C-alpha positions, -999 to +999 in steps of 0.1 A: -309+482+538-314+491+574-299+523+588-286+529+623-285+562+642-313+578+623-314+608+647-278+617+639-283+610+602-313+633+599-296+661+620-264+658+599-284+660+567-306+689+577-282+711+596-248+702+582-237+693+617-199+689+614-186+684+650-199+649+657-197+640+620-159+645+620-155+625+652-170+594+635-140+590+612-116+563+623-087+576+601-086+544+580-074+565+550-095+545+524-110+577+510-075+590+503-065+564+477-072+563+439-103+543+432-118+529+400-148+508+390-146+477+368-172+471+341-188+444+363-192+470+392-163+458+413-146+487+431-108+487+430-089+508+456-053+512+445-034+512+478-002+519+459-015+554+449-023+574+481-030+611+480+002+630+483-010+646+515-018+614+532+007+603+559+005+565+551+021+555+584-007+569+607-034+574+580-038+611+587-041+639+563-012+664+566-033+693+555-066+682+571-080+716+580-074+731+545-077+698+525-106+710+503-088+741+493-053+726+487-062+692+472-085+691+441-091+654+445-103+656+481-141+654+484-162+659+514-178+627+527-215+632+533-246+613+544-250+597+509-215+584+510-220+570+544-251+552+533-243+541+497-207+546+487-195+511+477-159+520+479-160+527+517-147+496+535-170+478+561-148+490+590-151+527+580-165+547+609-193+562+587-203+528+574-203+512+608-223+541+622-250+543+596-253+510+578-265+477+592 
């Protein structure tokens, strides 16, 4: 797998740089739905089961700044997700920025 934007990738990994990292998100909302993995490795995203804090009309979190405190299911997307998470769709900002 080839990686794009190695400079941002390394800086984000080493320094926890959040400003530009947060700007990469395109607000697709894919990370805010229930996900499961089939025995054959297929990832299933249940678009009928969004997080209760997701505004499904504009794909924005209604508690974004406090999401990790208020929602136990919310997890921070990091470099490893951007590079390897199979459940992120190809049009995800992180996937487009770091995978080729």
